[in-house]
N, C-alpha and C positions, 0 to 999 in steps of 0.2 A: 183860737190859739193855733199857732203854727207848730207842726210836728217836727222835732229836730231829728235829723238823719245822722247816723254814725258813718264812719269811713267804710265799713263793710257794705252797708246799704247803698251808699253812693256808688261804690265800685260795682256792686251787683246791678244797679240801674244802668250804668254805662255799658256793662257787659251785655245786658239784655238789648239795649239800643244798638250796640254793635252787631249782635247776632241778627237782629231784625233787619238792619241795613244790608248786611251781607246776603241774607236770604232773599231780600227784594232784588238785589243786583243779580243774583243767580237766576231767579225766575223771571226777571223782566223781559228777556228775549222770548219767553214762552207765554207771555200774557195774552197775546193774540190767539194762540192755539188753545189756551185754557178757556178763553171767552167763547171761541168757536165750539169747543167741546161741550160747554154748558148749554149753548143754544141747541146743538144736536141732541143732547140728552133731553132737553125740554121738549123737543119736537117728537122724539121717538120713545119717550118714556111710556106713553099709553100703549104702544105696541109691545114694549117689554113686559108690561103688566099683563096684557092679554095673553102673550105666549107663556108667561110664568104661571098664571092662575087658571088659565082655561085650556090651552093646548097641551102643555107639559105637566099639568098638575097631577100629582100622585103617580107619575109614570117614571120619573127619573129622580135620583137622589140629589143630583146637582142641577136641578132644573133652572136655578137662578143664573148659574154660570153659562149654561147652554143657551138660555134665553138672551143673555147679553151678547154672546157670540153670534147668534142669529141676527140680532139687531145690527151688530157691526157689519155682518155680511150684507144686510139690506142697505146700509149706508154706502158700502163700497159699490154695490150694484147701481144705486140711484145716483150717486154723486161722482164717485171716483172713476168708474168704468167709462162713462161717456167722456169725461175729461181726459182720461188716459188714451182713449181712442182718438180724440181730437189731436192730442200731442203726437201720437204715432203717425197720423195722417200728415201733420205738418212736417215731421221729420222725414218721412218717406217721399214727400213731394216738394221738398225744399228747393231743389234745383229747378223743378218745373215752375214753381212760384216765382223764382228769380227771373227765369226766362220770360214768363208771362208779363211780369211787371215791366220788364225792359221793352216789350213790344206794345204795351198798352198806352205809352205816351202819345204816339201819333193819333190814336183813336180818341183820346181825351182832347187833344188839340183840335181835331176836326169837329168834335161835338160842340165845344165851347165857341169855336169860330163862327158858328151859325148865329149865336146869341150875342156875340160881342158888339154888333152894330146897335143893338137895343140900348146897351149901356153908354155907347158913345153919344147917342142922341141927347142924353141928359147933361153932357158936358158943355161948358161955355164955348162960344165960337172961337175958333183958333186953337183950342186945346186939343191935344191928341195924346192918347195913351196906347202904347204897344205892349201887349201882354203875351209873354212867351209861355203858353200853357204847357208845352212839352217839357220845357226846362223845369217848371214848377213841379210837374208830376214826377220827373226824374228824381228830384230831391225828396219828394214824399215817398216814392217807391223805395229809395235807398234807406230811408228812415224806417219804413215798415219792415224791410228785410233785416235790418239790424235788430229790431225789436223781436222778430221771430227767432233769430239766432240766440238772443239773450234768453228768451223763454225756454228754448230747447236745452240750453246749458244749465238751466235751473231745475231740470227734471230730478236729478238726485236729491237736491235739497227739498223739492216738493214731496218726494216719496218719504223722506225722513220726517218732515213736518206732518204729513198725513198719518204716519205711524204713531207719532207722539199724540196727535189729536185723538185717534181711535183708541189708543191705550188709556187716555184720560176718560174718554166716554165709557169704556168698559167698566172701569172702577166706579165712575159716577153712577152708572145704572145699578150696579150691585149694592152700592152703599147709599143709595138715594134715601131710603127710610131713615137711616141713622143721621144723614145730613139734614133732612127735613125736621127731625126731632130736635137736633141741636139748634137749628135756626128758630124753631118754635119756642124753645126754652130761652134762647138768647134775647128775643124781642120782648121788651117790657110792656106788652099791650094785652088788652083783654081778648078773649077768644073771638068775639064778634068783630072787633076791629081788625084782627089778623085775617079773618075770613074775607072781609071787605077789601083789604089791601091785596090779598092773594088773588081775589076775583078781578080787581081792576088791573093788576099787573099781568095776569094771564091774558085778559082781553087786549091790553095794549101790546103785549109781546107778540101774540098771534096776529094782530092787525098789522104790525110793522113787518113781520115776516111774510105774510100773505101779500101785502102791497109791494114789497120788493120782488116777490116771485112774479106778480102780474106785470110789473114794470119790465122785468127781464124778458118775459114772453113778448111784450109789445116791441121791445128793442130787437129781439130776434126776428120777429115778423117783418119789421121795417127793413132790417139789414138784408133779409132774404129777398125782399122785393127789389132793393137797390142792386144786389148782386145779379138778379135776373135781368134787370134793365140794362146794366152795364156789361153783361155777358161774362161775369167772373166765373171761372170753373170751380167745382167742388163747393 
């Protein structure tokens, strides 16, 4: 049998849907930072537990708050300080970078002119292609400079987004036991099934994060070699 709804129940249902829609629209710009905060909390939660239960245990009344603040400080030192240093270097050397990119065109043209004859040999007879490498690199260097300018102008927004992310991480760390208890009660599964799901999810999550970290190291190594070969400063 279908349950009949009265006018009050229908109005309450539409009100709840409206509140849910408005709430989603409000937090939608923050979804990326919420997801990033969840990942950081997942990575640094073992350190939080170690600080809380081992280092600061029975020493301070608010050891959970202090442990969360120490983890936030560690995140800043590990992730934000190197990035802030890089942005500061870009800002202080912006004019030098622009001047260097302007003089690097002839070097690129000279470098590729030595290998241009190898490509011409694969063309049909009578065909000829003239490539202006200096003009190509001028366009590329202008684009790179505009990107650098855009990155620097986004620094205030980056600082605000970082503050929001760290703010969420702080409260996720402090309330992690309550959140895990709520998730455990919400999932309609047996204890053994929950443990298997958590184990597989943990292995998959750490595997994805570790693989991204390794890929980043490989990219940094290859970029460093390219910069050394091409004689790029800094």
